[in-house]
C-alpha positions in Angstrom: 28.3 -45.3 -22.3 30.3 -47.3 -20.4 30.7 -45.0 -17.2 26.9 -46.2 -16.3 28.3 -49.8 -15.4 28.6 -50.8 -11.9 29.5 -54.1 -10.9 29.6 -56.1 -7.1 28.8 -59.5 -5.8 28.3 -60.6 -9.4 25.9 -58.2 -10.4 25.9 -55.8 -12.8 23.8 -52.4 -13.4 24.4 -50.9 -16.8 22.2 -49.8 -19.7 20.4 -51.7 -21.6 22.9 -52.4 -24.4 21.1 -54.9 -26.9 17.8 -56.3 -28.1 17.9 -59.5 -25.5 19.0 -56.4 -23.0 15.4 -55.3 -23.2 13.9 -58.5 -23.8 15.4 -59.4 -20.5 14.1 -56.0 -19.1 10.2 -57.0 -20.5 10.5 -60.6 -18.9 11.2 -58.8 -15.4 8.6 -56.4 -15.6 6.1 -59.3 -16.9 7.4 -61.9 -14.1 8.1 -59.1 -11.5 4.3 -58.0 -11.7 3.1 -61.5 -11.2 5.1 -62.5 -8.1 5.2 -59.2 -6.0 1.5 -58.4 -6.8 0.3 -61.3 -6.2 -3.0 -61.1 -3.4 -2.3 -56.9 -4.2 -4.0 -56.8 -7.5 -6.9 -58.6 -8.9 -6.0 -62.2 -10.1 -7.7 -62.0 -13.5 -5.6 -58.7 -14.2 -2.4 -60.7 -13.5 -3.7 -63.8 -15.5 -4.5 -61.5 -18.6 -0.8 -59.8 -18.9 1.1 -60.7 -21.9 4.8 -61.1 -22.4 4.6 -60.0 -25.7 2.4 -56.9 -25.1 5.3 -56.1 -22.3 8.2 -56.8 -24.9 6.4 -54.6 -27.3 6.0 -51.7 -24.8 9.7 -52.3 -23.5 11.6 -51.4 -27.0 8.8 -48.3 -27.6 9.8 -46.9 -24.4 13.7 -47.5 -24.7 13.3 -46.2 -28.1 11.6 -42.8 -26.5 13.7 -42.6 -23.4 17.1 -44.7 -23.7 19.1 -42.8 -21.2 16.3 -43.6 -18.1 16.4 -46.9 -17.8 19.0 -49.2 -15.6 19.1 -52.7 -15.6 20.5 -55.3 -13.4 22.1 -58.6 -14.6 23.6 -61.7 -13.1 26.1 -62.9 -16.0 24.1 -62.1 -19.1 20.9 -62.6 -17.0 18.7 -59.3 -16.6 17.0 -60.0 -13.2 16.1 -56.3 -12.2 15.4 -52.6 -13.8 14.8 -48.9 -12.7 13.2 -46.3 -14.6 13.5 -42.8 -14.0 13.7 -39.5 -15.1 14.8 -35.6 -14.0 11.1 -34.2 -14.4 8.7 -36.0 -12.5 5.1 -36.3 -14.4 3.5 -34.9 -11.3 2.4 -31.0 -12.1 2.2 -30.4 -8.4 6.0 -31.0 -7.7 9.0 -29.1 -9.1 12.4 -29.3 -9.3 11.5 -32.8 -8.3 12.6 -36.1 -10.2 10.9 -39.4 -10.5 11.4 -43.0 -10.0 9.0 -44.5 -12.6 9.2 -48.3 -11.8 11.6 -50.7 -9.9 11.4 -54.7 -10.2 13.7 -57.7 -9.6 12.9 -60.6 -10.0 11.5 -62.5 -6.6 14.6 -64.9 -6.2 16.8 -62.1 -6.2 14.8 -60.6 -3.3 17.1 -59.6 -0.6 20.4 -59.8 -2.5 21.1 -56.4 -2.6 19.6 -55.8 -6.2 17.1 -53.2 -5.4 19.4 -51.2 -3.2 22.0 -51.2 -6.2 19.6 -49.9 -8.8 17.7 -47.4 -6.9 21.5 -46.1 -5.4 22.5 -45.8 -9.2 19.1 -44.1 -10.0 19.4 -41.6 -7.3 23.0 -40.7 -8.4 21.5 -39.9 -11.4 18.7 -37.5 -10.1 20.9 -36.0 -7.3 20.6 -32.7 -9.1 16.8 -32.0 -8.3 15.6 -31.2 -4.6 13.8 -34.6 -4.4 12.9 -37.4 -5.7 9.2 -39.1 -6.1 7.7 -42.5 -6.8 4.0 -43.9 -6.4 3.6 -47.0 -4.9 0.4 -49.6 -4.3 -0.9 -48.7 -0.8 -1.0 -52.5 0.1 2.9 -53.1 -1.2 4.5 -53.5 2.2 7.5 -55.1 0.9 7.9 -52.0 -1.5 7.3 -49.8 1.3 9.3 -50.9 3.9 12.6 -51.0 1.1 11.5 -47.4 -0.2 11.5 -46.3 3.4 14.8 -47.9 4.3 16.7 -45.9 1.1 14.8 -42.7 2.3 11.6 -42.0 1.2 8.9 -40.9 3.2 5.1 -40.4 2.7 3.8 -37.3 2.0 0.3 -38.0 1.9 -1.2 -37.9 -1.4 -2.7 -40.7 -2.9 -4.2 -41.7 -5.9 -6.9 -44.5 -7.4 -5.8 -46.8 -10.1 -7.3 -49.5 -12.1 -5.7 -52.8 -12.1 -8.7 -55.2 -12.6 -10.4 -53.3 -9.6 -9.4 -49.8 -8.2 -5.7 -49.8 -6.4 -5.0 -46.9 -3.7 -1.0 -45.9 -4.7 0.4 -43.4 -2.4 2.9 -40.9 -3.2 6.4 -40.7 -1.2 9.3 -38.5 -1.7 13.0 -38.3 -0.9 15.1 -35.3 -0.2 18.1 -35.1 -2.3 21.4 -34.1 -0.9 22.4 -31.4 -3.3 
C-alpha cells in the first residue's frame, strides 16, 4: 500500500494507516465543515455537529471502503482528506467515478493541499469516462477550485437538508483515457 504515498513540500498524501489517521480524518471533517460552511449552512446545524459522531462514522466508512480514502498529512498531523469511488452513486451517470468529499483545514487553504489530494484521486479514477461531484451552490471557493482542476457544471441540482434546505449542483470532469 505504500505505492499510494506521495510527498511534496512536506505534505504527504497517503492512505490512512493507523487509528490516529482515522481520528485525524474525522477531526478534519468536523472542523472543515465549521470553517468552510460558516455563512453557507445554517449555524444551528453547524453548532450541533459532533466530533464524536464524526469519528464513529469515519471508522465505520473506513472499514467498509478502506481503499477509497486518502489523507494529507503535515508531519504527523492530518490536514485534509479526499474520499472517492470508481462507481458514481448517481444512477443517471454510467462509466462515471465520483469524488464524494474533499476537505482541508482552513490554515492550509492556498497551499496546494486540495490540488494534491484531488490529483491523486483523479489519477486513481482515470479508467472511467468521467468523474462527478456535488458541491453546495453557494460555496464559491470550492466551485472555483473545482473549475481550476477541470470540472464543469452539467446542469443537475438537488436539494439537501443541513438544518435548512441547501441546493447542491453537480459538476463533471471528463477523464483522459
